[in-house]
N, C-alpha and C positions, 0 to 999 in steps of 0.2 A: 504494500500500500504506500510506503514512503518513497517519495521520488527524490529525496535529499542529496506580475502585475500586466428653409426657403419660404419665403413669404410672398404672396401675390395680392396686391391691393388694386381694386378697380373702383372708379368713381363715375357715376352717371346720373343724369337728371331725367326723370320720366314723369310726365303729367299724371297727377293723382296717385302716384306710387307712394307707399309708406317709406319714410326715411330709413336708411340702413343703420343698423346698430353696430357700432364698432366693438369688436371683442377686446377685452382687457389683455394687455401684454402678459405673457407668461413670466412669472417671477419665481422660479423654483428655489426652495431653500432646504437645507439639510443634507443628509447622507444617502447616496444612491449606490447600489451595488448590483453586480451581475456578471455578464460576460458572454461567452460563446462555447458551445460543445459540439464536436463532431460525433457522429453516431458510430457504434461498434460495427465491424471489428477494428476500425481505425484506432490507433493508440490514444489513450486518454491524455498522455503527455506529449502527443505528436502535433504536427502542424494543423492549424485551424482552431485550436483550443485557446481560450483566453479568459482571464478574470479581469474585471474592470470596476474601479471605485471612483465615484465623483463626490465632491462636496460643494454644494451651491451656497455661496456666501452673499452678503449684502452687496449692493451696487453691481449685480450681475456677474460677480467674479466666480470663477469655477476652478477648483483644484482637481487634478486628474492623476490617478495612480493605476497602473495596469501591468500585467504580465501577459505577453502574447507568445505563442509557440510557433516556431518554424521547424523544418526537418532536422536541422543540426543542433539547435539550441533554443532556449527561451530568452526573451529579452524583456527587461523591466523598464517601464516608462514612468516618468514623473513630469508633469507639465501644468501650466496654468492657461486659462482661456477666458474669454468674455462671452456671455450669453446674449444674443440679440433679442430685440423685443418680440420677434417671432419664435424664439426658442432655439435658434441654431447656435452651434459652437464648432470651433475648429482649432486644431493644434498640429504642429509638425516640428521636427527637430531630430537631434541625435543625442543619445545618452550612452556614456561609456562607463563600464564597471570593471572592477578587478576583483572577482570572487576569491582568488588566491594569488600568491606571488607569481605563478607561472601562466595564469590565464587572464585574458582581457576580452570583454564582450562589448561590441559597439552596436547599438540598435538605432537605425535611422527609420523614422516612422512618419506616417501622415494619418491623421484621425479627423473625422467629421461626424457630427450627429445633430439631433434635434430633440428637444423636449416636446413630446406630443401632448402631455398633460403636466400638471404641477408635480406629479409623482412618478412619471415614467419618461424614458428617453430611448431612442434607437439610434444606431449609427454604424459606421464601418471603420476599420483600421487596416492599414497595410504596413508591413515592416520588412526591412532588409537587415539581417543579423550577420555580423562578421565576428567570428570567434577565433582568437589567436591563442594557441597553446605552445609555449616555448618558441614563439616566432612562426609557427606553422599555422597558416590562416585558412579558414573554411567560411564560405559565404552561403547563406540560404535565405529564402523568402517565404513569407507567410501566405502570400496571395491576399485577396480581399476577404476579410473576416467581418461578418455582420454580427453585431453585439446588441444586447438589450440590457438596460438597468432599470431598477425600481427603487423608490423610497418606500419601504414596507409600511403600509398604512391600514391594511386589512387584517382581520383575523384569519383563522384557518378556513372557516366556512363549513359546509357539510363535509363530514369525514369521508376520506377515500380519494384516491388520486384519479383525476380525469384522464382519459386516454390522450396520449401524446402531449401531456401538459409540459410547460416550461415554467420554472420558478427562478426569480432573480431577487437577490437580497443582500443583507449586510450582517456581519457578526458583531459581537460586542468588543472585539479587539480593534484597536485603533492603529492605523498606519501613521505615516508622517503627518498627513492631513486627514483624509477620509477614513471612515471605518472600513475594515477589510471586507472584501466581497465574497459572495457565494453564488453559484449558478448550478441548476439541476435540470435534468430532462427525464421524462417518464416514457416508457415503451408505448407502442401503438395500442396495446391491449390494456394498458393501465395496471399491469400486474408487477412490473419491475421498475426499479429506479436504475435506468440504464447508465446514467452518468451523474456524477456530482463533482464539483471542483471548488476549492476554497483556498484563500490566502491565509497564512498563519504566521505567528511568531512564537518561538519557544525560548524560555529562559533556562540557562544552563548553570551548573554548580560552580563553574569558573567565572561567573559574572557576565558572560557573553550572551548576546541575543542573536538567535539564528532565525532567519525568515525564509519562506518558500511557499510552494503551492502543493496541496495535498488532495487526495481523493480516497473515498471508500472503494470497495470492490465494484467492478462493473456488473450490472444486472443483479443487484440485490433485490430479494423478494419484498413486495409490499403486501401487507395483510389486508383483510377486508375493511379494517378501520383506518387504513392509510398509514400504518406505522411501519418504520424501517429500523432495523437494528443490525449493526455491523461491528465486528471486532477483529483486529489483526494482532495476533501474538506470534511473533516470529523472531528469528535471529539472523544476523548477517555477519559474515567474517570480513574484516577489513584489516589486512596485514597481520600484525601481531595482536590485534584486538578482536573482540566480538561484540556486536551491538545487539542488545535485546530490546525489541520494540513491543509496545503495548498501546495500540491506537483504537479509539472507539468513536462511533458516529451514530447518532439517532435522528430520526425525523418523524414528524406527524404531517401528513399531506392532506389537503382538502381542496374544495372547489374554488376557494378564493386565494388561499395562500398556504404557507407551511412554516413550521418552526421546529427547532431541535437543538442538539448540542454536539460538540466534538471535544475530545480530550486526547492529546498526543503526548507520549512520554517514551523515553528510551534510557538505557543504561549501557555505558561503554566499559567493558572489562578487559583486563589483561588476560590473554588466552592461557598463558602458562600458569599464572598464580591464582586467577579468578578474582583478583583485586579490582574493585570498582574504581575506574579512573574518572568518570564524569557521568552526571545525570542531567537530563533535560526534560522539561515538561511545560505544557501550556496551562495546566489546570483545566477545569470544565468551562468551556466557552459556549455561550448561547448565540443562536442566530435566528433571524426571521426573513421570510421571503414572500413576495407577491407574484401572482401570475401576470 
């Protein structure tokens, strides 16, 4: 489980016609989250997947944080934009990161979208990602990725997952600006959570903070009341150490929205002695999403 971010106005005068009523400009506020998910059997951490977080501030200011996947790597994006009176926003640029001393990732992106209501927005993002490992460079592209985000304002509604439903929302964890996002999709028959992807941060015993993107298993069963339970208890060998993972994910899905929790933790041990070198955990994090 562990993978370790237009408006058209016309004016006319017609005899005896009622005067047009101008719509109030969109002024979204608060935290929005979501993203995009490709369908199985394509890789949950492969090209076309994304998590997207927005925070709409006063004076139409917008903070954007996202992770978008291409074939060779994932690219993290942090940007600011201005929301037009019609709800449109746009951002482009290049973000360079160095996840470790030997690796550098440069993400050149172009993003555009529009708030369709005060609590929802849709858009697209394209990115070219250049990954350099010890000077050896690889370049890959995301293609055009269509995303959705919501500011969760509804409850769950009638229990049970609608067929082919999509949910977009936020967690209680905060990024640099917006709350971290979550995005989910349900199978065509409404019986399986085919995909879920969320951004997270874990605190470790050495005082460091590790961030990333995580997913429960693909095609987790949804019961008749719309509930999902998933747990990953596994071990991974990493050189002279072994990492013991215990990850949990829960969801309650309904006609209007969804809610749930996740909890990620791991222990790194020395393989020879069994001594615990490091522990990392999120604690229990709650999330909410709307359709």
